[in-house]
N, C-alpha and C positions, 0 to 999 in steps of 0.2 A: 536885209536877210543875212545874220552871219554864216559863216562857212567855215567848216573845220580846215584848218591850215595845215593839220597834219593827220593821220591814220594813226590813231594807237591799237593795236593789235590788245594790248592789256595798258589798263591806265593804273600809273602808279603815281607815289608822291610827287616823282622827278617830274611827270607828265603835268602834272597841276602846276607847278613852277614854271613848266615849258609854255604852257597855255596863256598864263600870265604874263610872260616876257612878249610872246606873239602877237598880244591882245585877244586871243581867242577868250571866249565868256565859258565859264565851267558850269553845265546842266546838273543838278542833283537832287535826288529825291528820295524819301522814306521808303522803306518797304521791311515786312516783320515776318515773310514767310516764302517758302520757296515758288509756290507757281508765279506770285507778284514780283519775285524777282526774278523769274525768268523772261517776264513781260519786258519789265523794266530794263533790264540788261540788254535785252535783244532790240529794243530802241534807242538803242545807242547813250544812255544816260550815263555821265561820266561816272559820276559818285553815287553810291547807295548808301544813304544814313540808316542803320538799326537803329532808331531815334528810341530815348525811354519815353517817348509819345506812346510806344506802344500801352502804355499805361492806359492811357486814354482812350486809343481808337482801338485796341483791340480787348483790354479788360474792362473797361466803362468806368475807371476812374476819374476822381474830380480833379486832379493833380498827377503829375509824374514822381510823385514821392513811393508810391506804394509798391512800384515794380521792383522786384529783388534780381541782383547779380546773377543765379541762375535761370530764370527768366529770361532774362538778357541774351545770354548765352544761349540758350535754345532759339530764341529767334533768330540771333546772327549764324546759327551753324545751319539752321533752315535758309537761311537768305543764300549763305555762302556754296549750298547744293546746288542751287540756281543760277551761277552764274557762270561768266566767262570772260568778260569783259571789264565790267566795272569795278572800280576801286570801291570799296566794302569798311567803311566805319563805324564803329560800335558804340555808341553811348556807356560811358562808366554809370551806373545809377547812384542815386542818394544813398550817403551813407558808406559808399565803397572807397572813398578816397579823401574826404574832406578833410579828417582830423590826424591821421594817421600815415604820411609817407609810406613805409613798410605795407599798411593794410593797402594803400592804392598801389602799389606795386603789386602784391598779390592778386588784386583785382584783375589787373591790366593783363597779368601773366594768366591768368585762368581763361579771360577771353581771348586771346590768340591762340593758344594751346588747345581749348576747349568747342572753340566756336570755329577757329581756322581764319577768323576776321584779319583785315590787313592793317588798321589802325585803330586808335582808340578817340573818344571827343570827351573832354573834361569841359565845365562850368566854372569861370571865374579866373582872376589875375593874379596878382601879386600874393593874395591870402593861400593860395593853392599853388604858390610856386614851388614848394619842396616835393611836393607830389609829383608835379609835372616834371620838376629837375630830376627824380629817382626812376621814373618809368622812362624819361629820354635816356638815362644812363645806361637802362636795358637794353636798349635796340628798338624800343619800340614806338614807332611812330604817334605823334601826339597833334590832334586840331583842338584849335583853341575855341572859346564859345564864350564872348561879351555882349554887354545891351541888357536886354531882358533876360534872365538866365531861370527859367522855369522851377529849378530845384529850391529856389530861394524866395517863391511865392510868399511864403506865410512873412518872410522877412521883411520883404518889400509892399505885401498886402494888396499889391493890384496887378494885371499884367497890360499895363497902360504901358505909352513909350518912355522908355530910359535916356538919359544924357541930355536931358533938354535943358539943364542947368551948367553952367561955365564947370563947377566944381567936378560933378560929376561926369563931364565931357572930357575934361583934362585927365580925368583918371582913367578914364576910358582907353584915351591915347595912350598915357603912359602904360596901362597893363598889356595894349596891343604891342608896343616896340618891346618891353620885357619878353611875351609870349616869343616873338620871332628872334629877339636876342638869344634865349633859354634852346631855341633849336625846334619850335614848331611847324608844322610842313604847310598849315593852312589855318584861317580863324574863321567863324563863325561869327557874325554880327546881328542879332536879332532886334527888331524892332527900336532903331535908333534913328534920328533925323538925317534922312538922304544926306544933307550938307556935310556933317560930322562924319557919315559912312566912306563916303567918297574922300575925303582928307584924309582918313586911316588909311583906306587901300593904297592911297597914292602913296602915303608915307613908307608903305611895306614892301621888300619884295615878295614874299609870301602871298598866294592867294588869299582875299577874304571875300566869304560868300554871306551872301545876305538873305534874311528874309524880312521882309519889311523895314528895308533898309536901303532901299531907292535904288537907282539903276546904275551907280558912279560906283558900283564894285566889281569882283572880279566873276563873279556868278549869282544864282540864285538857288535857292533850296526850299521845299513847300512837301507838307507833309501829303501823300499819295490821296489818303481819303480826302483831304479837304479839295484837294486839286481836280479830283473825280467828281466831286458832288456826290460822296456818299453820306457824308455829314451837312444836314441843312441849319443845325444850330451855332453853327459858329462862321462868323461874316466879317472878319476883319477887312480891312481896307486894302491889305495888302494881297489879300488872295484873289486870284482869278481862277474861276472854273474853269476846266476845260471840257468836261462833259457833266451830263447828269445823271449817274448811276444810280440814284436813291429812286428817280422815276422810272428808268429803265428795268432795274431788278425788279421793283414792284411790281410793273407791270407783267414781267415774265412768270414772277412766281404766282401772279394772279391769274393769269391764263394757264398755269399749270394746275394750279388746283379746281378750273373750271373745268379742264378739261378729264381730270380723273374721277370728278362728281360725277360729269355725264357721262362717263365712259368711252369716250372717244381716244383717250390715252392708255395704253397703247393700241394701236388700229392693227389691222391685221399684218400689216408688212412689218409692223414691230416687234411681232411675235416668232418663235422659233416651233 
């Protein structure tokens, strides 16, 4: 079992680099609201990602593309109000950074100022380097994201494993080194072969956090609704369910319904 080598009162980008150097794995989960953020933070999770996956699990969209910058700021601000220790990273949503570095900077500034988030995350490598550079030059910490990039789903046409072919694997390695050189403090690798992810993690001094990228990286991230078993439709190989809240919540709702229908709730003790 991994044991924390240092107690961090507040996790920072510097903390994550230290964790990697000390061989301590980084635990990262998504959260999108105040109540969930309080629980995740209180459990000692190092990084909370306010992911554009909110588009799926909170709003019911098929992809991450529809969520707006205003909506991301709303979710991020809610999370920030619930945390004391965790580092909060906020996804820049689709359309807010890809084509115009000035727009990317404006988007990142809005997230930092209006939500209080600690860092932003962008999908892509060389093709978005100008946006990354402009954001970093403004003093805003950036986490990279390579491999399966859900905002590019219509380009790839599938959510299958990325970088299995040599050419794409070489590009991923090149992009990872570029993002580190530019000044990104960490990198997410999504759904890439474990051997490649381990190679990338060992080649970088910044932490590499995986989702479907094997155990050779510096940490792991999961979508909280998935690992709590609130979603039954999503069953990728990399997902480990730590609870079955779908069943627990369904039973609670059914019990409440039955108690209301039978007039057993509220009882005499539950009335004023």
